[in-house]
C-alpha positions in Angstrom: 5.5 31.9 22.5 5.9 29.9 19.2 3.8 30.0 16.3 1.5 32.8 15.3 -1.9 33.9 16.1 -4.9 33.9 13.6 -6.2 37.4 12.9 -9.7 38.2 12.7 -10.9 41.8 11.8 -14.3 43.3 12.5 -16.1 44.5 9.4 -16.4 48.0 11.2 -12.6 48.0 11.5 -12.1 47.1 7.9 -14.3 50.1 6.9 -12.3 52.6 9.3 -9.1 51.2 7.8 -10.3 51.9 4.2 -11.2 55.5 5.2 -7.4 56.0 6.2 -4.9 57.8 3.6 -2.9 55.2 1.7 0.4 55.7 3.2 -0.8 55.4 6.6 -3.0 52.4 5.8 0.1 50.5 4.6 1.8 51.2 7.8 -1.1 50.2 9.9 -1.6 47.0 7.8 1.9 46.0 8.3 1.4 46.6 12.1 -1.7 44.5 12.2 0.1 41.6 10.4 2.9 41.9 12.9 0.4 41.4 15.7 -0.1 37.7 14.5 3.4 37.1 15.4 3.6 39.3 18.5 0.2 40.0 20.0 1.7 42.1 22.7 4.8 44.0 21.3 6.6 46.6 23.2 4.8 49.7 23.3 1.3 48.1 23.5 -0.9 49.4 26.2 -3.6 47.4 27.9 -6.9 49.1 28.0 -9.1 48.8 31.3 -12.3 47.6 29.6 -12.9 44.2 27.9 -9.5 42.9 28.1 -8.3 45.0 24.9 -4.9 46.3 24.1 -4.0 49.3 21.8 -0.7 50.1 19.8 0.3 53.2 18.2 1.0 53.7 14.5 1.9 57.4 13.9 -1.5 59.4 14.6 -3.5 56.2 14.5 -4.5 53.7 17.2 -5.4 50.0 16.6 -7.4 48.4 19.3 -7.5 44.7 19.5 -8.3 41.8 21.8 -6.0 38.7 22.3 -7.6 35.3 23.2 -4.4 33.1 24.0 -6.4 30.0 24.5 -7.8 30.2 20.9 -4.7 31.9 19.7 -6.5 34.6 18.1 -6.0 38.4 17.6 -9.4 40.4 16.9 -8.9 43.9 15.4 -11.8 45.7 17.0 -11.3 49.3 16.1 -8.8 51.5 14.0 -8.9 55.3 14.1 -7.1 58.6 14.6 -6.1 59.2 18.3 -8.4 61.9 19.1 -11.3 59.7 17.8 -10.6 56.1 18.6 -11.6 56.0 22.2 -15.1 57.6 21.5 -18.0 55.4 21.6 
């Protein structure tokens, strides 16, 4: 895998990120930036619905979709582990 993927963040995910405490927000932001270089890092888990993945950062989860054809990573949802999978 060469090069990096383009990052797309849904508006709702941006709002969720702003609601997270600053220290955790920095760590999550770094993790998101890393997904542009490695969209499927070790520790990521494929979710059964909608071809999405999730990665852990502390008590928070980042849910995202990867499109290899257009080389994009779309951040879909960011939230605390007990809330992120609820609809």
